[in-house]
C-alpha positions as CSV (number, residue, x, y, z in Angstrom):
1,X,0.0,0.0,0.0
2,X,1.4,3.4,-1.0
3,X,2.1,6.2,1.6
4,X,-0.8,8.3,0.5
5,X,-3.3,5.4,1.0
6,X,-1.8,4.6,4.4
7,X,-2.1,8.2,5.5
8,X,-5.7,8.2,4.4
9,X,-6.4,5.2,6.6
10,X,-4.7,6.8,9.6
11,X,-6.7,10.0,9.3
12,X,-10.1,8.4,8.7
13,X,-10.2,5.6,11.2
14,X,-13.2,6.4,13.4
15,X,-14.1,5.7,17.0
16,X,-15.3,2.3,18.1
17,X,-18.4,2.9,20.0
18,X,-21.4,0.6,19.3
19,X,-23.7,1.5,16.4
20,X,-27.4,2.2,17.1
21,X,-29.9,-0.5,16.2
22,X,-31.1,-0.1,12.6
23,X,-27.9,1.5,11.4
24,X,-26.0,-1.5,10.0
25,X,-23.4,0.8,8.4
26,X,-23.3,-1.6,5.4
27,X,-24.9,-1.7,2.0
28,X,-24.8,-4.1,-1.0
29,X,-21.9,-2.2,-2.5
30,X,-19.9,-2.1,0.8
31,X,-18.4,-5.5,-0.1
32,X,-18.0,-5.0,-3.9
33,X,-16.1,-1.8,-4.3
34,X,-13.7,-1.8,-7.2
35,X,-10.4,0.0,-6.4
36,X,-6.9,-0.1,-7.8
37,X,-4.7,-2.8,-6.5
38,X,-2.3,-0.2,-5.1
39,X,-5.1,1.1,-2.8
40,X,-5.8,-2.2,-1.1
41,X,-5.0,-2.7,2.5
42,X,-2.3,-5.2,3.3
43,X,-3.5,-7.9,5.8
44,X,-1.3,-10.3,7.7
45,X,-3.2,-13.4,8.9
46,X,-1.7,-15.0,12.0
47,X,-2.5,-18.6,13.0
48,X,-3.6,-20.4,9.9
49,X,-4.0,-24.1,10.9
50,X,-7.8,-23.7,11.3
51,X,-9.8,-20.5,11.9
52,X,-7.2,-18.4,10.1
53,X,-8.3,-19.9,6.8
54,X,-11.7,-18.2,7.4
55,X,-9.9,-14.9,7.8
56,X,-8.0,-15.4,4.6
57,X,-11.2,-16.2,2.7
58,X,-13.1,-13.2,4.1
59,X,-10.3,-10.7,3.3
60,X,-9.9,-12.2,-0.2
61,X,-13.6,-11.6,-1.0
62,X,-13.3,-7.9,-0.3
63,X,-11.6,-5.9,-3.1
64,X,-10.3,-3.4,-0.6
65,X,-7.9,-5.9,1.1
66,X,-5.3,-8.4,0.2
67,X,-3.6,-11.0,2.4
68,X,0.0,-9.9,1.9
69,X,1.6,-12.0,4.8
70,X,0.9,-15.4,6.4
71,X,2.3,-16.0,9.9
72,X,2.5,-19.3,11.8
73,X,4.9,-21.1,14.1
74,X,4.2,-24.5,12.3
75,X,5.9,-24.7,9.0
76,X,3.3,-27.2,7.7
77,X,0.4,-24.8,8.6
78,X,2.4,-21.9,7.2
79,X,2.8,-23.6,3.8
80,X,-0.9,-24.6,3.8
81,X,-1.8,-21.0,4.6
82,X,0.3,-19.6,1.8
83,X,-1.2,-22.1,-0.7
84,X,-4.8,-21.3,0.5
85,X,-4.2,-17.5,0.2
86,X,-2.9,-17.9,-3.4
87,X,-5.9,-20.0,-4.4
88,X,-8.3,-17.5,-2.7
89,X,-6.8,-14.6,-4.7
90,X,-5.2,-15.3,-8.1
91,X,-3.1,-12.1,-8.0
92,X,-1.7,-12.7,-4.6
93,X,1.7,-14.0,-3.5
94,X,1.9,-13.6,0.3
95,X,5.1,-13.6,2.2
96,X,5.7,-16.3,4.9
97,X,6.7,-15.2,8.4
98,X,7.3,-17.5,11.4
99,X,8.0,-15.0,14.2
100,X,5.1,-12.6,15.0
101,X,7.5,-10.2,16.7
102,X,9.2,-9.6,13.3
103,X,5.8,-9.4,11.6
104,X,4.5,-6.5,13.6
105,X,7.6,-4.4,12.7
106,X,7.0,-4.7,9.0
107,X,6.0,-1.3,7.6
108,X,4.1,-2.6,4.6
109,X,1.4,-4.2,6.8
110,X,-1.8,-2.2,7.6
111,X,-3.9,-4.8,9.4
112,X,-3.2,-7.9,11.4
113,X,-5.8,-10.7,12.0
114,X,-5.2,-13.1,14.9
115,X,-6.5,-16.6,15.0
116,X,-3.9,-18.3,17.3
117,X,-4.4,-20.3,20.5
118,X,-6.0,-18.0,23.1
119,X,-3.0,-17.4,25.3
120,X,-1.6,-15.4,22.4
121,X,-4.6,-13.3,21.5
122,X,-4.2,-10.3,23.8
123,X,-0.4,-10.2,23.8
124,X,-0.3,-10.2,20.0
125,X,-3.1,-7.6,19.7
126,X,-1.2,-5.3,22.1
127,X,2.0,-5.6,20.1
128,X,0.1,-5.0,16.8
129,X,-1.6,-1.7,17.9
130,X,1.7,-0.5,19.4
131,X,3.2,-0.9,16.0
132,X,0.5,1.0,14.2
133,X,-1.7,-1.9,13.0
134,X,-5.4,-2.3,13.1
135,X,-6.5,-5.6,14.5
136,X,-9.2,-8.2,13.8
137,X,-9.0,-10.4,16.9
138,X,-10.7,-13.8,17.2
139,X,-12.8,-14.4,20.2
140,X,-12.1,-14.7,23.1
141,X,-10.2,-11.5,23.1
142,X,-8.1,-12.6,26.1
143,X,-6.9,-15.4,28.4
144,X,-8.0,-13.5,31.5
145,X,-9.8,-10.4,32.6
146,X,-6.7,-8.2,33.1
147,X,-5.8,-8.7,29.5
148,X,-9.2,-7.3,28.4
149,X,-8.5,-4.2,30.5
150,X,-5.2,-3.8,28.8
151,X,-6.7,-4.1,25.3
152,X,-9.3,-1.4,26.0
153,X,-6.6,0.8,27.4
154,X,-4.3,0.2,24.4
155,X,-7.0,0.9,21.9
156,X,-7.6,4.3,23.4
157,X,-3.9,5.0,23.7
158,X,-2.8,4.1,20.2
159,X,-6.0,4.9,18.3
160,X,-6.1,1.7,16.2
161,X,-9.3,-0.2,15.6
162,X,-9.7,-3.6,17.2
163,X,-12.7,-5.7,16.0
164,X,-13.5,-8.8,18.0
165,X,-14.4,-11.8,15.8
166,X,-17.9,-12.7,17.2
167,X,-19.2,-12.6,13.7
168,X,-22.9,-12.9,14.4
169,X,-22.8,-9.2,15.4
170,X,-22.7,-8.6,11.7
171,X,-25.6,-10.9,10.8
172,X,-28.3,-8.9,9.0
173,X,-31.1,-11.1,10.4
174,X,-29.7,-10.7,14.0
175,X,-29.9,-6.9,13.6
176,X,-33.4,-7.2,12.2
177,X,-34.5,-9.5,15.0
178,X,-33.0,-7.3,17.7
179,X,-34.7,-4.3,16.2
180,X,-38.0,-6.2,16.5
181,X,-37.3,-6.8,20.1
182,X,-36.6,-3.1,20.6
183,X,-40.0,-2.4,18.9
184,X,-41.8,-4.7,21.3
185,X,-42.5,-7.8,19.2
186,X,-42.0,-10.1,22.3
187,X,-42.9,-7.6,24.9
188,X,-40.5,-7.1,27.8
189,X,-37.5,-9.5,27.5
190,X,-36.7,-11.2,30.8
191,X,-34.6,-14.3,30.0
192,X,-31.9,-14.9,27.4
193,X,-31.2,-18.6,27.1
194,X,-28.1,-19.8,25.2
195,X,-26.8,-23.3,24.6
196,X,-24.2,-25.4,22.9
197,X,-24.1,-29.2,22.4
198,X,-21.5,-31.5,20.9
199,X,-20.1,-35.0,21.2
200,X,-16.4,-34.5,21.8
201,X,-14.3,-37.5,22.6
202,X,-11.5,-38.0,25.2
203,X,-8.2,-36.2,24.7
204,X,-6.5,-39.0,26.6
205,X,-3.4,-38.6,28.8
206,X,-0.6,-36.9,27.0
207,X,2.8,-38.5,26.7
208,X,6.0,-36.3,26.6
209,X,7.5,-36.7,23.2
210,X,10.0,-34.9,21.0
211,X,8.7,-31.7,19.4
212,X,7.9,-32.2,15.7
213,X,10.4,-30.7,13.4
214,X,7.8,-28.5,11.8
215,X,6.7,-26.8,15.0
216,X,8.5,-24.1,17.0
217,X,7.3,-25.0,20.5
218,X,9.1,-22.1,22.1
219,X,7.2,-19.6,19.9
220,X,4.0,-21.5,20.2
221,X,4.1,-21.1,24.0
222,X,5.2,-17.5,23.8
223,X,3.8,-15.7,26.9
224,X,2.6,-18.8,28.6
225,X,4.8,-20.5,31.3
226,X,6.8,-23.3,29.8
227,X,5.7,-26.9,29.8
228,X,7.1,-30.0,28.0
229,X,5.6,-30.9,24.7
230,X,3.0,-33.7,24.9
231,X,1.2,-35.5,22.1
232,X,-2.3,-34.3,23.0
233,X,-2.0,-30.5,22.9
234,X,-1.4,-29.2,19.4
235,X,-3.3,-28.2,17.3
236,X,-6.8,-28.2,19.0
237,X,-6.8,-29.7,22.4
238,X,-5.0,-26.7,23.9
239,X,-8.6,-25.4,24.4
240,X,-9.0,-27.7,27.4
241,X,-5.7,-26.8,29.2
242,X,-5.7,-23.8,31.5
243,X,-2.2,-22.7,30.5
244,X,-3.3,-22.0,27.0
245,X,-7.1,-22.2,26.7
246,X,-10.2,-21.1,28.4
247,X,-12.7,-24.0,28.0
248,X,-16.0,-24.4,26.2
249,X,-17.6,-21.3,27.7
250,X,-15.2,-19.0,25.9
251,X,-14.6,-21.4,22.9
252,X,-18.3,-21.6,22.0
253,X,-20.6,-20.2,24.7
254,X,-19.3,-16.7,24.2
255,X,-21.0,-16.4,20.8
256,X,-24.6,-16.9,22.0
257,X,-24.1,-15.3,25.4
258,X,-23.0,-12.2,23.5
259,X,-26.2,-12.3,21.4
260,X,-28.4,-12.6,24.5
261,X,-26.7,-9.7,26.2
262,X,-26.9,-7.6,23.0
263,X,-30.6,-8.5,22.4
264,X,-31.6,-7.7,26.0
265,X,-29.5,-4.5,26.1
266,X,-27.6,-5.7,29.2
267,X,-24.1,-5.1,30.5
268,X,-22.5,-6.7,33.6
269,X,-24.8,-8.5,36.0
270,X,-25.1,-8.4,39.8
271,X,-24.3,-12.0,40.2
272,X,-22.7,-15.0,38.4
273,X,-23.2,-18.6,39.2
274,X,-21.8,-21.7,37.6
275,X,-22.4,-25.4,38.1
276,X,-21.1,-28.5,36.2
277,X,-18.0,-30.6,36.0
278,X,-16.1,-33.2,34.0
279,X,-18.3,-36.2,33.7
280,X,-17.5,-38.2,30.6
281,X,-13.8,-39.1,30.7
282,X,-10.8,-39.2,33.0
283,X,-8.2,-37.6,31.0
284,X,-6.1,-34.3,30.8
285,X,-9.1,-32.1,30.1
286,X,-8.9,-29.3,32.8
287,X,-12.2,-27.6,32.2
288,X,-15.8,-28.9,32.2
289,X,-17.7,-31.0,29.7
290,X,-21.0,-29.8,31.2
291,X,-21.5,-26.3,32.5
292,X,-24.5,-24.2,33.3
293,X,-23.9,-20.4,33.8
294,X,-26.5,-18.0,35.3
295,X,-26.2,-14.3,35.2
296,X,-28.6,-12.3,37.4
297,X,-29.5,-8.7,36.6
298,X,-31.8,-6.1,38.1
299,X,-35.6,-6.7,38.0
300,X,-35.2,-10.4,38.0
301,X,-33.8,-10.6,34.5
302,X,-31.4,-13.5,33.7
303,X,-29.1,-14.8,31.0
304,X,-28.2,-18.5,31.1
305,X,-25.9,-20.7,29.0
306,X,-25.8,-24.5,29.0
307,X,-22.8,-26.2,27.5
308,X,-22.7,-29.9,26.8
309,X,-19.4,-30.7,25.2
310,X,-19.9,-34.5,25.1
311,X,-23.7,-34.9,25.0
312,X,-25.0,-33.8,21.6
313,X,-28.7,-33.7,22.4
314,X,-30.0,-30.6,20.6
315,X,-32.4,-27.9,21.6
316,X,-35.1,-27.1,19.0
317,X,-33.2,-29.3,16.6
318,X,-30.1,-27.0,16.9
319,X,-26.7,-27.6,18.5
320,X,-26.4,-24.0,19.4
321,X,-28.7,-20.9,19.6
322,X,-30.0,-18.0,21.6
323,X,-33.6,-17.8,22.7
324,X,-35.0,-14.5,24.1
325,X,-38.1,-14.9,26.2
326,X,-40.5,-12.0,26.6
327,X,-43.9,-11.2,28.1
328,X,-45.6,-11.4,24.7
329,X,-43.6,-14.1,23.0
330,X,-40.1,-15.3,22.2
331,X,-37.5,-15.0,19.5
332,X,-34.8,-17.4,18.5
333,X,-31.6,-15.8,17.1
334,X,-29.1,-18.0,15.3
335,X,-26.3,-17.5,12.8
336,X,-28.7,-18.5,10.0
337,X,-31.7,-16.3,10.9
338,X,-34.4,-15.7,13.4
339,X,-37.8,-17.1,14.3
340,X,-40.5,-15.1,16.2
341,X,-42.9,-17.2,18.4
342,X,-46.1,-16.2,20.2
343,X,-46.7,-17.0,23.9
344,X,-48.0,-20.4,23.0
345,X,-44.9,-21.3,21.1
346,X,-46.4,-21.0,17.6
347,X,-44.1,-19.7,14.9
348,X,-45.4,-16.4,13.6
349,X,-42.4,-15.3,11.5
350,X,-39.3,-17.0,10.1
351,X,-36.5,-15.0,8.5
352,X,-33.4,-16.7,7.1
353,X,-29.9,-15.4,6.3
354,X,-29.5,-15.1,2.5
355,X,-26.5,-17.5,2.8
356,X,-26.2,-20.1,5.6
357,X,-23.1,-19.8,7.8
358,X,-21.3,-22.8,9.3
359,X,-22.1,-23.4,13.0
360,X,-20.7,-26.5,14.5
361,X,-17.3,-27.3,12.9
362,X,-14.0,-26.0,14.3
363,X,-13.3,-23.6,11.5
364,X,-16.8,-22.0,11.4
365,X,-16.2,-20.2,8.1
366,X,-19.0,-18.6,6.2
367,X,-20.9,-15.6,5.0
368,X,-20.9,-13.9,8.4
369,X,-17.1,-13.7,8.3
370,X,-17.3,-11.8,5.1
371,X,-19.9,-9.4,6.5
372,X,-17.9,-8.9,9.8
373,X,-14.6,-8.3,7.9
374,X,-16.5,-5.9,5.6
375,X,-17.7,-3.9,8.5
376,X,-14.2,-3.9,9.9
377,X,-12.8,-2.5,6.7
378,X,-15.6,0.0,6.5
379,X,-14.5,1.1,10.0
380,X,-10.9,1.5,9.0
381,X,-12.0,3.6,6.0
382,X,-14.1,5.8,8.3
383,X,-17.4,4.8,6.7
384,X,-19.0,2.9,9.6
385,X,-18.8,2.1,13.3
386,X,-17.5,-1.3,14.3
387,X,-20.2,-3.9,15.1
388,X,-17.9,-5.4,17.8
389,X,-15.4,-2.9,19.0
390,X,-13.1,-4.2,21.7
391,X,-14.7,-2.3,24.5
392,X,-18.0,-3.9,23.7
393,X,-16.6,-7.3,23.0
394,X,-14.7,-7.6,26.2
395,X,-17.9,-7.4,28.3
396,X,-19.2,-10.7,26.9
397,X,-15.7,-12.3,27.2
398,X,-15.5,-11.2,30.8
399,X,-18.9,-12.8,31.5
400,X,-17.4,-16.1,30.4
401,X,-14.2,-15.6,32.4
402,X,-16.4,-14.9,35.4
403,X,-18.4,-18.0,34.8
404,X,-15.2,-20.1,34.9
405,X,-14.0,-18.4,38.0
406,X,-17.4,-19.2,39.7
407,X,-17.0,-22.8,38.6
408,X,-13.3,-23.1,39.8
409,X,-14.1,-21.5,43.2
410,X,-17.5,-23.2,43.7
411,X,-18.9,-19.8,44.7
412,X,-21.6,-17.5,43.4
413,X,-19.7,-14.3,42.5
414,X,-21.1,-10.9,43.6
415,X,-20.2,-8.1,41.2
416,X,-20.2,-4.4,40.8
417,X,-22.5,-4.1,37.8
418,X,-20.9,-0.8,36.7
419,X,-17.7,-2.5,35.8
420,X,-18.0,-6.3,36.3
421,X,-15.4,-6.3,39.1
422,X,-15.6,-9.2,41.7
423,X,-16.5,-7.8,45.1
424,X,-14.6,-10.6,46.9
425,X,-11.0,-9.1,46.8
426,X,-9.3,-12.4,47.6
427,X,-11.0,-14.2,44.6
428,X,-10.4,-11.2,42.4
429,X,-6.7,-11.1,43.2
430,X,-6.2,-14.8,42.5
431,X,-8.1,-15.0,39.2
432,X,-7.8,-11.5,37.7
433,X,-4.7,-12.1,35.7
434,X,-2.1,-14.9,35.1
435,X,1.6,-15.7,35.4
436,X,3.7,-15.1,32.2
437,X,6.9,-16.6,31.0
438,X,9.6,-14.2,32.2
439,X,10.5,-11.7,29.5
440,X,7.1,-12.3,27.7
441,X,4.9,-10.2,29.9
442,X,2.4,-8.1,27.8
443,X,2.3,-4.3,28.2
444,X,0.2,-1.4,27.1
């Protein structure tokens, strides 16, 4: 990207406060602008073994951006990511970079997208904005609550946009459904019910083995305290280890909890309670395969999430969803559309997304990525407000962190609803942040 174009982006990037209902900030032409190749924004996609491929696909579908760099600590994933980016855009020949610390210093990169394991999310995003890059950050935005505070602080300090990747925030049918809620179609909403169901197997008991030649284990661990390489961690099972992951609540529950909170117009609750456990296997999994979270608000309103990682019994024929109950009816909000019900449970309106989006696989690529990235690029160009700016996204992420803290302590947490802080200072001190590998501590 030439200097004139880069200066334009710096000058026109807008604030990241939430957009009002009814103002999507996107049109049919938003994702089909024809501009010269020298005006395209250069995107670096980081972490391409799985979810990063969806980032590459979404950027490649927008004529305003090009994937100019691929970054991964696994040489096999790196090669796969390069090949995929070339196929996604015929005129593209991205550069391969292994070390993220070198990537952020490259002057020809405008935007960095992050789809790494979760212990890297916030540290990478912080380094990116400090080096003048806008960031598309996969959910969850952080490994702990303290990192979320750092992200919000850094966004304000450096003025770069950070869009969190909870892509249903850009679903047209979700906007339409929430506007209907605001207009009273279901009366007063009082309960947001979210769920997730899958049939995951055991991850076994890991054996210490030699690190594969294609993986830089030191860089993979990055800010996390060092552990020996075992055969059941990379590339997906890290989700279930506390050193690197955050469990099912943040892996999947976050999506629909966020929709419930958005639909009901709620922020932080007064109280958080979790119940559940590890029921299905005796293995290395350190979180919970069944968890029920309850968030209690003023006037008796609640949001609940039920996660069943190893029992795939669906609700309403769906493995995941968000149902908003109101005094006059209910509305189901999913990635593929919304359904309005009367008080008796009869369907009175069904609205589907024009193109279905993947819901249950580990990549989750689909049309909503394209729309969410389109909104992000609109934001960089100064033409729209972000649908999930970091200061909005972290509220839902923190709800999930708080749910895990409640589960680990076995206690119902009392909160300050103004900021979500735990009132029990002893618990707050223990769970607010984490230990980092010396020399890898993130900073603002």
